[in-house]
N, C-alpha and C positions, 0 to 999 in steps of 0.2 A: 698947837700941833703938831706936835711930837707927839704930844700922849693920843691923839688922834691917831697917828699913823702907828704909836704901838698898837692902838686897842683895835686898828684896819687888819694887820699882821698876826696880831693874835686870834683875830676873827677867821682870815684865811688862814692860819696855821691849822687849828682847831677844825675849818670847815672842812682842811685836807683831810685830816686825821678820821674826822668824822666821815667823810667821803672812803675811805681804806678799810674803818673798820666796819662799814655799810657793805662795799664792796666783798671782805670780805665774809661778811654777813652772808652777803648773797650768791658767794659761791658754797659756803658751807650748804645754805637751805639748798642748793641744785645736788651735792651731793647726799645730801639726806632726802629728797626727794627720789633719787635713782637708788637709793640704799632702799627706801621705803617701797619702790617698785619690783628692786629686788626679790625684797621679802616677802611680797604680796604675792609674784610669779611661784615662787619655793613654797610656800604654804599654798596656790592652789593646786600646783603640782605633787604634796606631800596628801593633798586631801582628794585628788584624784588617783593616787595613788592609793591609797587609802581602802578608796571603794573597791578598785583593783582587787586589791589584796583581799578585800572582805568577799567579795564574788568566789577569788579562787578558794576562800578557805569554806566558804558553801558550798561550792563544786568537790572541794576535795571532801568533805564533810559525808554529801551524796554517797562519794564513790565506795568512804569507806564503810560505810551503810550496805552499799550496795553488796560490796566486797563478805563483807561478815554475813549477811546473807547468805551470799552461793557459796560460801567456807563451809555454812549450817547444813545447806541442802546436800555438799558435798559429803560431808561425814554419816550424813542421815544413809547416803545411798551407799557409801564404804561400808556401814553396819549392813544394810539389805545386803550386799554383796558376799560379806562375813555369813552374815547367818546362811548363807544358801551353799558356802564352800564345805564340802566333805573330804576328808582323809583319801576317797575313792579320786579325788579329782587329779591328785599326783600324777597317778598312772596317765590322765589324760595330755599326750603331748604332741609335739611335731611329728616327731619320728613313729610314733606311734599311729598317730591319724595318717600319713602318710603310706605305710606300711598297711593299713586298715584299706584305704582310698587302691592301694595297688589290687588286693584281694578282689575287691568290688570289682576293678576291669578285667581279671582273670573271671571269676564269675560271667560277667556279661558277654565273654566271649563265648564259657561253655553253653551259656543258655541261648547266644544266637545258635549255632552250631546246631542244638538240640531243637531246635526253631526248624529250624531249615527242614532235618530228617523228618520232624513230623509234618510241615506242608508236605511232604514226599507220600505220609500216608493217609492224609487227610482225603482224596479222590476213593481210596479202597472204602467199596459197602461194609458196614459193620459187620454184617454174616459172613464167616468162613468159606462157605459154600460161594457164596454170590462173589465173592473174591477172588478166589480160586479161579471162575469163569471172566472174571474181566481178567486173570493174569492171563488166561489161555487167549484170551482176545489181545491182549497186547504183545501176545509172543507172536501171535498169527499176523497180526499188522507188519511187526519189523522183521519177520522172514520175506511179507511180501515186498516191504522194501529192499530188502538185501536180493531177492530177485531180479528188481527192476533195475537196481545199482548192476548187477551181472549182466540184464540184458544192455544196458546202454554200454557199461563196457564193451561188448562184444561187437555192437553197432559201430561204434567209434573205430574200433579196431577194424574190423573189414571197411569201414570208407578208407583208411588209409593203405591197406594195399595194395 
């Protein structure tokens, strides 16, 4: 019987040892599953990040190409403008343009005054004889107005007395 008890105790001890090993293995398996899950998440993030980075890189390449094209266009435009440039253009400055603008204003005033004077002569006939007759008519009309004014003033003065 003691032999059986010893075998039973050894079997129980072995069973406990195996249970501990099994529990330990179960904990390690759970830890490995968590690690695997974390690694899979990280891999997914890296793949997503890689896709986004490729998209960003493609966009940057397009932008770079467009900027290079614009740079070329600006260079060509600058060359065209350089070809249009002449040394005489150095004389064209804001101050010079302002002076010219002021001269134009002054000349405009003179032109307006002369236009007013011209309008006064436009009613005159082209022939000098007709112009003298018209002038005499206007003088006569002016004299009539002056006489009428004197008559009106004398009439008002007479009524006040």
